[in-house]
N, C-alpha and C positions, 0 to 999 in steps of 0.2 A: 503495500498500498501507499503512494505517497508522499510526502511527509512539506510540507510548507514551509520555510524556517518567517520568523519575526524577527525581525530588521528594519536599522533605522530608514530602509530605501521603501519609496515612495508606494503606499499601499492602495489599490482604485480598484474601482468597482468586477472589471474582469477576474482581479487576481479571485477577489470573493467569490464570483459566482460559480469558477472554477476549483477552488476550495470546500464548496457546500455540496456544489455537483458530483464530486469526484468521492467524497469524503476520506478529504484528506488531511490526516493528525499535524499536531502544529508544534513549532519546536521552537528553542531561543537561540540563536545566531552567535555567534560567540562576540561578538561586537556586541549583543544588545545583554548578553551575562555580563560581560566588562563593566557596562556604562550601569547596569543596577547595580553590580556591586559596587562601584566609587561611591555613588550617591551616598548606598547606606553608609563606607566607610566614612566619608565627609560627612552623615550625620553626629553618628555617634561620637567623630573627634570632637565635630562643635557642642556636641554636648555635652561632653567630658571638659570642657577648654571656658565656655559662658554660661554667665547665671540669672546674665536677662530672661525675662521671657518671650518665648517665642511662640506666635497665636499656633493654636490645635495641637502643639509637640507637649510640650511643658504646661499649658492653660485649661479655660476651659471652651466650647463652644460657643460658636453664634456666641446671641447674647449674655451669652459669661464665658466673654473674651480677659473679662478682666482677675477671673480667678485666678492664684495660682497651681500648677498639681508638684507636688514633691515627686523627687528622681522614684524612690521605689514604688509608684502611681500610677506611674507612664503605660505600663504596658495596660494596666485594668483599666485608664481611660479609656482606650484604645476596644477595647472589648464594652465597655459597657457602653461606649457610643453608636455600636453595632446592635447589640441588643437592643437599645432606645429606640434608637430611627427604622427598627423592622416594623411602620406600621400600616405596611401595606393592606391596601381591600377590593373586593370588589373578585372579578375574575380571575383565573391565572393567566399569567401573560402567554401563550403558545412555545410550545418547546423548543425548535426553531429562532425563535426570536433572542429566547436565553442563551444558546448556545452562540448567537452573535454575541450576547452582552457580554460575555467568559472571552471571544475572543478579543472584542476588542476593547475590554479592560484591560489584559495582559498585554493587549499592543500598545497601548497608552501607556501602562506601567513602566514598558521599557526602552522608553527612550531614555529615563537616569537624569530624572529631574521630578523623582517622585518621593525617593526614600523610602522606598518599600523597601523587606528582604525576600534575598535570590529564590526563598522557596518559598513566597509567599503568591510569584508570580507562578512558577512549574508549576501548582497547585492548581490555579485554574486554568493553565493547560491540563493536567493532568485530568479533570473533572472533565475538561471539554475533548480529549482524548478516547476516555473514557466512559460515553455518552451518560456522566452523571449531571442533571437537569437540579441546579434548585427550583423551590416551589415559590413564582414571587408572580405579586400580586398588580392587576393593573393602575388602580390605583392610589395615589399617596404623595406621587410627585409635583412641586410645584415650576421643576427645571430651571430652579435659581439657583442653592448650592450644590448643582450637578443634580441627579435623580437619588435625594437621598432614602426615601425606604423602601425606591424596589432595588437600588442597589446594596442597602443593610440584609435584606431579602436573601438576596444572591450570595453575598458575604458571610450569614450565618453559616451554612456545611464549613465553610471551614474552621471555624471552632467550635464546631461537632452541635449546632442548634439547628433550627430548623425543621424543615425535610424534604428531600430531593426524590426525581426520579431515577434511575437506574437503568438501564434501557428497556422507558418504559414502568417500570414498579415503582410504588411509593411506600416511600418508607421513610424513617426519622435518619436525622443525621449519623448521629452517633453509631447507629446501625451500617451503614455505609461505610465508614471511615473504617469500622473492623472489617468487614467484608474485603476493602483493598489492603489490611494490613499497615495504614495513614493513622496516623499521632495526628490530636486536632491541628492547629500551629497555635502558638504562642503569640502574639501582636506584643511588636515593640513602639516605641514611638511611632508618632506622624501615623502607623499605618491604616488604622482605622479608617484614618478622615481622607486618605489617600485611596482607599476601594470606597468611601462611599462620596466622596465628591465627584463631580465628574457627568457625563452626560452619554453613555454610552445605553445606559434604557430609551431615550430620543433617538439615539444613532444607531441602532439594531434595532428600532419599528423603521427608521426613517430608508435607513439601508433596504431590508429587508422590503418595502413598500416599494424603493425606486425600483430591485430591482422584478418583482413584478411588473411594473408599471411599462418601462422597460421593452420586457414580450406587450402584452396587452396592446400598446401603441402597433406594431406591428400590428398582432393580431386585429387592433380596431378598423386600418387602412384595408385588409385582408378585406373581414365584414363589409366593408363601406362598401368596395368595390363591389361586393357582390351582389348586395341589396343594390346598388345603380347598375347593373348586370339586368337584376330582376325588375326591375321599377322599367326597364326601357329608356334609362335615361342617357343626354349627352356626355360628349367625352370631351364639346371644346371648353369650356368653366376650365379644364388641367392642361391645358395650352402653354410652356414656360412663360414665353414672351407678359401673357397676361399676367402674372406674378414674380416678373423680372420686375416690370415696374412699377412693386410695389415694395418689392425687397425687404421681407422676412424668412429670413432664412428657415423656418419651419413648414413655412405654406409652401415654401417654393420645391421644399426636398418632400412636402407631403403628394404637391401635382407632380412628380417624378412617379415618385410611388406608384402612383395610380397607375401611369401612358404605362409604366413597367408591367401591375399587372393582370393588365386587359389588351396588353398586346395580343392581337391576334384575333379577337372575340368579335363571331359575328354578328353579334346581340347588338356591343358598343357602336359597328359600322353604318348598321341598316339603314335606313331612310328613317327619318320621326316627325310625328306627322308635330308634333307640339315644339314649341318655339325656344323653351325655359322649364328645369327642372327647380321646382319647393326649394330652402334655401338650405336644407337638410343635406338635399345632397349635392347642388351648383356648390356650397359656401365649406365642399368637406373641406380644402386645402387650409380656408384664411384656420377654420375652428379646431378639426385635428391640430393643424401648424399652429398656433398660440398653444397649445395646450405642450405640444414641443417643445417647447419654444422657452415656457414655462420649467416642464422635468429637470432640459436642461439646464436652468439654473440652478434648481434646487440640488441634483446632483452636483453641482460648481460649488457648493456650501458643504453636504457634505463631505465631499473628499475632503478639504481640507479638516473637517471638523474628527474624519474616521483616521490622520493623519496627527494630531495633534494632543498634546497635554492637556486636560481638563480637569485638573485636582489644585488643589489649594492646603497650605500655603507651597509656592515651587522654588525648586532648589534649583544653584546654577552652580554648581560644585568649582567651577575654571576663575569663576568670579567668585569667591570665597561671598555671594548671597541669596540669603533664604524672604524672599518676598510672599507678601500677604496680596494677593490680588481676588479677578477676576472671570478667571476663563475657563470657572467652572459652569456662570447663567448662560439658560439654555437660547437668547434670546435672535442668536444668528438660525437657529433653528428653528425657535418655533415659527418666525415671518413666512424660512422657505415652506413647514410645512405644513402651516394653514394655505399655502401659494399652491402647496403639492395637490389638496385634494379639492382646492374650485380647479385646479387642471382636470386630475382626473374627472371628477362629477360631470366637467365638458363633454366629455369622451361621452361618457351615456347617456347626459340631456340629448346630444345632438344623435344618438345612437340609435337609444327609443322613437325618437320623431321621424324617422326612419321605418324603422319599425310600424308605426302608428300609418305613414303613407301605403306601404306595403297591403293594406288590410281594406283599403277600401271597393277596393275593387274595379279600380282604375287603371288604362293602358293594358287591357284584354284579360285582366288577374280575376280571376273567381273574389268575389267578398271572403274576408275572412280566410283564404285560400285554401278552400273546401271546397269539392265538385258538387257537395248537395246543399249548401250554406239553406238554414231553416232549422233540418231533422240534425244537421249536424251543425254543432257551433263554433266548430273549427279553431282556426287559433286568434278568438276575440278577447278570450280572458289571459294568453303568456303575455300579451297587451297588456291587460292589467296590475299586472304583474309586476313587466316591466316599469311602467308611470307610479305604483308604491315605490320602486326601490328606486325609482329619480325621487320622487319626493323626498325619505329620507335622506337622501346621499345632502339633498339642498338645508334639510337642517344640518346635519353633520359640518358641512364650509359656513358656518357661524363660526370668524376667528377665533381663537380662544389665546391669542396672541395680544387683544387689547386692553384683558382684561390681566387685572393685578392685585395683590390683596395682603396686605403689610402680613408680618408672622416676625417671630421670636424678640419680640418687643420693641420690633422698631427695626434693629441692625438690620432684616434683610426686608428690604420696605419697598423694593420691586423686581416680583417675580416674573420670568419667563410665563410661563401657564405650557412650557413648550410640551408636557409629557401630556397632557389634555387634546395636545394637538398633533401629538405621535397616534395615541389611541383612536382617535377619530379619525384619524387620515387614513391611518389603516383598515377601519371601518368603510371607507369610500371604496379605496381601493380593490379590497373580495366583493362590495358591491358592484363596482364596474366589470368585473368579470364575469358577473351572471347578468347584469344589464348585457352585453355581447352574446351569452351566449344567448340568452331570447333572442335579439336580433337574427345570430344565425342562423336559427335554427325556424324562423320566418323567411326569410331570403334563398334559405336552400331546395324552402318546400315553395317559393316563389318560381323559383326557378325552373323545379322541377316543368312547373308548366307554362311554362318557353318552348321545350321539346317540340319539335327533336333539333330545334337551332341552339346551337351552343356557344359556352362565354371560352373564354381565353383558356388556351393550355394549361396556364397553371390554377387559374380556378376552378377547372375542371377538374384535375389530381386532388386540390384539396377538395372541393366536393365529395368524390370518391371515395378518399379515406374519413369523411362526415359521414356519408352514407353506409359505411362499415360499423358503425356504431349507432347510428338515430337513421330510421326507413323513412318514406318519404311515408305521409299520414292519407289512409285512404278514409277512414272515418273516424270517427272521435275518438280518444283511448283516453287513460289516465298521461294530461303531458306531466304532468310535476315528473315524472319518472324519464321523458326523454329530455327534457330540462337538464336535471342533474348529469345523465349521459351527456350532453351536450356543453355543462361547464368539465366534467371530466375531460373531455374530449381537448378541450381548450391548453389545460394544463400540461397535455402530455402529444398535442401530434405535434410531428415534427416538418417544418418546410422550409425550404432556402428560399432568402432574396437575397437583394445584395448588403454588404457587409457593413457599404456608406451609407447606405441608405439607412442605418439602427442609432436610434437617438440615444446618448446620454454615454456611452462605454467607449 
């Protein structure tokens, strides 16, 4: 099994995607080991020679920053921090996202500015490599001093508290440690703060959602192209010159994608009686393209964040500086995550409108895409479902980042609410896949009513794969089952498009 070596080299989305898809193990590079050890030795020496208080190392936390802690209690201080901050509630964080949290926390601690022990970073990697997934809860982070509550739950098992899943089996952390022959970690000065301060909850949600959106962006174009051809739409709105004179990258890219997907289609090239298509077809490059541009911006923010040191205080051994700053504040992520949710929701919004247009009984298609409308309701209600999901997405797109609630006796008087932006953004992305599945379900049915005329080679190949999973609907049946199979199809289907057109990677 292949291994990824954590190092100061830039981490990118393609690397993370490969790590997850290929189930690679993690390992610290020699450079990272040396950076971690150097920083810890510097901190130990500093603590031995300096008696003035250093925030979070020999003082209390937050509003208790003015309380000095004796040397004999420094380890207990860090353990108490982890236990007291484990206040998460609500639904559990999905296991895939918790594993990303472990990876991104190890990555952030590896740069040698956090003062942790080498054994602490190694244990995070051991958890990842052995499929030990701490139980973390979705609610509790303000996204300001980092993601305190969720990172506390992630860290509890390091010291023998909390619960975990081991290869899917839930158990107490003490039982897990005994199973692997590991001793609970004895946290040293600064370590609890290094584990809890940071943006790895927001970052893991954001990275997971973006990786999914890169794929859904492609699928949105493919499915919309099927709808366009099935609706007997026009290709002229996708001509390159039209988009060059507006000069938005995503718009130009989307129009090019459609020309590629539809190349050679008999349907798109046949004579049209109508001179215009509705906006949900005619303005696809403008709408899909704007979402792509937004997602690329969001990806650039997260690209910086996953390569960052976000705990506090920050240690600079070479400069002999320990500074209490604000790199844990989630404002950059909060704004980006709200943007991500809106961009994803608009892909779903316009997809539902295309679904609606296909059901009208216009342009030679039967009402509700069924041969015997009346006796059969056909595709009437899948559109209701899509509309319901679109409505929920609109509610979820109310920005979290415009809110701030003072905490810690006014010491933390502005917070990002980026964690809530992350969890609701994740829900929007999951909903987008459902909406696109319903559009494909309708578009494939409509396309089959155009036979014997054919679409492009690419679309015909894509539909052939789809028909292996979901058959043409002759008469009413339980549509839930077909929609669920379509959702799974979008997760599994393999296809080839030009790499130059893949957004965000």
